[in-house]
DRENFI-392170 format. One line per field, with one value per residue: residue in three letters; x, y, z of N, C-alpha, C in turn. Coordinates in steps of 0.02 Angstrom, whole numbers, plus 50000, padded with zeros to 5 digits. Layout:
BEGIN
resn: c(ala, ...)
n_c1: c(X, ...)
n_c2: c(Y, ...)
n_c3: c(Z, ...)
ca_c1: c(X, ...)
ca_c2: c(Y, ...)
ca_c3: c(Z, ...)
c_c1: c(X, ...)
c_c2: c(Y, ...)
c_c3: c(Z, ...)
! end
This chain:
BEGIN
resn: c(met, val, leu, ile, val, ala, pro, ile, ile, ile, asp, arg, lys, val, tyr, thr, val, pro, arg, ile, asn, glu, ser, met, gly, glu, asp, cys, ala, glu, lys, ser, glu, arg, leu, pro, glu, leu, leu, lys, thr, thr, ala, ile, glu, cys, gly, cys, his, tyr, leu, asp, ala, asn, glu, val, val, ser, val, asn, thr, ile, asp, tyr, met, his, phe, asp, ala, gln, ser, asn, gln, lys, phe, ser, gln, leu, leu, ser, glu, lys, ile, arg, gln, ile, ile, asp, arg, lys, met, glu, tyr)
n_c1: c(50033, 50032, 50047, 50034, 50085, 50051, 50152, 50147, 50099, 50217, 50206, 50222, 50276, 50387, 50504, 50536, 50616, 50782, 50876, 50808, 50752, 50889, 50914, 50813, 50787, 50763, 50588, 50534, 50417, 50318, 50341, 50299, 50175, 50126, 50135, 50059, 49944, 50032, 50071, 49956, 49916, 50013, 49989, 49865, 49904, 49981, 49921, 49906, 49874, 49820, 49841, 49814, 49890, 49870, 49729, 49702, 49808, 49914, 50041, 50183, 50207, 50340, 50445, 50363, 50351, 50332, 50222, 50110, 50082, 49956, 49919, 50000, 49919, 49805, 49833, 49894, 49776, 49695, 49775, 49792, 49651, 49640, 49726, 49674, 49556, 49618, 49677, 49534, 49467, 49553, 49535, 49413, 49442)
n_c2: c(49944, 50093, 50274, 50418, 50591, 50749, 50895, 51059, 51190, 51291, 51470, 51597, 51711, 51680, 51705, 51826, 51820, 51817, 51720, 51605, 51598, 51583, 51456, 51363, 51377, 51406, 51427, 51351, 51370, 51368, 51226, 51176, 51196, 51109, 50986, 50912, 50870, 50772, 50684, 50633, 50578, 50484, 50405, 50342, 50258, 50174, 50115, 50171, 50255, 50422, 50580, 50760, 50888, 51015, 51035, 51086, 51170, 51311, 51426, 51497, 51657, 51694, 51610, 51573, 51456, 51346, 51270, 51380, 51436, 51384, 51278, 51159, 51079, 51067, 51004, 50880, 50829, 50797, 50715, 50606, 50567, 50517, 50418, 50328, 50293, 50221, 50121, 50059, 50025, 49929, 49840, 49790, 49703)
n_c3: c(49999, 49958, 49974, 49879, 49900, 49849, 49854, 49928, 49837, 49769, 49790, 49673, 49723, 49786, 49712, 49746, 49854, 49877, 49917, 49920, 49800, 49718, 49765, 49729, 49597, 49423, 49366, 49477, 49545, 49443, 49403, 49523, 49508, 49415, 49478, 49563, 49477, 49383, 49486, 49531, 49415, 49400, 49530, 49492, 49384, 49442, 49542, 49653, 49817, 49828, 49867, 49891, 49964, 49938, 49953, 50095, 50130, 50154, 50079, 50181, 50220, 50207, 50150, 50050, 50009, 50107, 50224, 50308, 50474, 50523, 50434, 50461, 50560, 50496, 50394, 50451, 50499, 50377, 50320, 50420, 50406, 50279, 50283, 50379, 50307, 50207, 50275, 50329, 50207, 50171, 50259, 50241, 50145)
ca_c1: c(50010, 50076, 50010, 50081, 50054, 50069, 50170, 50109, 50118, 50253, 50191, 50268, 50319, 50467, 50554, 50554, 50663, 50839, 50917, 50766, 50743, 50928, 50929, 50769, 50810, 50708, 50544, 50511, 50332, 50276, 50348, 50257, 50097, 50108, 50170, 49998, 49916, 50067, 50073, 49891, 49919, 50059, 49972, 49818, 49942, 50034, 49876, 49932, 49820, 49827, 49822, 49841, 49905, 49836, 49667, 49708, 49860, 49922, 50103, 50186, 50233, 50425, 50474, 50314, 50367, 50314, 50164, 50105, 50068, 49887, 49916, 50031, 49873, 49749, 49876, 49890, 49712, 49692, 49827, 49761, 49585, 49661, 49761, 49604, 49508, 49649, 49660, 49479, 49454, 49607, 49516, 49355, 49460)
ca_c2: c(50002, 50156, 50344, 50475, 50648, 50803, 50942, 51116, 51223, 51348, 51534, 51644, 51763, 51643, 51731, 51886, 51802, 51802, 51664, 51556, 51596, 51569, 51395, 51331, 51364, 51441, 51405, 51302, 51390, 51352, 51157, 51135, 51194, 51039, 50919, 50882, 50833, 50733, 50631, 50602, 50514, 50428, 50356, 50303, 50209, 50127, 50087, 50198, 50300, 50487, 50642, 50821, 50927, 51085, 51038, 51117, 51217, 51370, 51451, 51557, 51732, 51718, 51603, 51561, 51371, 51298, 51280, 51427, 51392, 51351, 51220, 51109, 51042, 51059, 50944, 50816, 50808, 50787, 50637, 50552, 50552, 50478, 50354, 50290, 50272, 50173, 50061, 50030, 49994, 49864, 49790, 49777, 49641)
ca_c3: c(50002, 49942, 49972, 49857, 49922, 49808, 49919, 49932, 49773, 49779, 49765, 49633, 49761, 49796, 49664, 49779, 49908, 49841, 49945, 49913, 49721, 49708, 49781, 49696, 49520, 49377, 49361, 49530, 49565, 49392, 49397, 49577, 49493, 49377, 49515, 49590, 49424, 49367, 49544, 49534, 49360, 49419, 49568, 49456, 49340, 49483, 49578, 49725, 49853, 49806, 49924, 49878, 50026, 49937, 49978, 50150, 50152, 50122, 50096, 50232, 50191, 50230, 50080, 49999, 49991, 50145, 50252, 50356, 50549, 50530, 50378, 50497, 50581, 50440, 50331, 50495, 50502, 50302, 50309, 50459, 50382, 50217, 50317, 50403, 50244, 50170, 50317, 50334, 50155, 50163, 50319, 50221, 50116)
c_c1: c(50049, 50024, 50055, 50042, 50098, 50084, 50146, 50145, 50157, 50227, 50244, 50310, 50386, 50527, 50583, 50601, 50721, 50877, 50870, 50771, 50807, 50940, 50880, 50776, 50745, 50648, 50510, 50449, 50303, 50293, 50308, 50194, 50078, 50106, 50100, 49955, 49954, 50070, 50007, 49900, 49962, 50023, 49911, 49849, 49979, 49978, 49893, 49868, 49867, 49802, 49851, 49842, 49856, 49769, 49658, 49750, 49867, 50003, 50117, 50207, 50305, 50452, 50448, 50326, 50341, 50254, 50159, 50080, 49997, 49887, 49952, 49969, 49824, 49774, 49873, 49830, 49682, 49727, 49805, 49698, 49596, 49694, 49710, 49558, 49544, 49648, 49580, 49456, 49491, 49574, 49455, 49364, 49462)
c_c2: c(50060, 50227, 50395, 50535, 50708, 50862, 51000, 51158, 51294, 51417, 51576, 51690, 51738, 51671, 51817, 51885, 51767, 51736, 51602, 51550, 51564, 51486, 51340, 51329, 51401, 51404, 51354, 51308, 51338, 51264, 51138, 51139, 51138, 50985, 50891, 50839, 50756, 50669, 50599, 50554, 50454, 50378, 50317, 50249, 50150, 50087, 50112, 50241, 50370, 50535, 50714, 50877, 51003, 51094, 51086, 51158, 51265, 51401, 51503, 51608, 51745, 51676, 51570, 51488, 51328, 51322, 51347, 51394, 51351, 51288, 51157, 51062, 51035, 51008, 50882, 50795, 50767, 50703, 50591, 50530, 50508, 50403, 50297, 50261, 50214, 50107, 50029, 49998, 49927, 49820, 49755, 49699, 49574)
c_c3: c(49993, 49939, 49940, 49880, 49880, 49855, 49891, 49863, 49787, 49749, 49716, 49664, 49787, 49768, 49691, 49837, 49878, 49861, 49933, 49830, 49684, 49693, 49743, 49622, 49486, 49366, 49403, 49537, 49490, 49386, 49456, 49556, 49456, 49414, 49524, 49538, 49396, 49427, 49550, 49467, 49381, 49470, 49533, 49418, 49377, 49539, 49659, 49747, 49831, 49869, 49901, 49937, 49997, 49939, 50026, 50165, 50110, 50129, 50146, 50184, 50199, 50165, 50030, 49962, 50042, 50183, 50295, 50423, 50540, 50483, 50428, 50522, 50538, 50401, 50389, 50486, 50431, 50302, 50356, 50426, 50326, 50246, 50339, 50365, 50220, 50210, 50320, 50268, 50128, 50224, 50297, 50173, 50150)
! end
């Protein structure tokens, strides 16, 4: 049983933070925008479970690429619910 989790989409404001912009590389925000759909397709093709963190999370206003403070709890709740669903379905078999 594998769960693929799409990470948070990087906000394009990341390009305004020099130390982050330099280390993350060109087009990092645009690439991250495509990642959830790519991972969803991969999960379907491989028969894996899928969860998109972007359903409940928001980026912080410091580096524009990590969760804000409220998102940690929201994401942990979403993740635990998904894991429970997976386990419950597995136990039905």
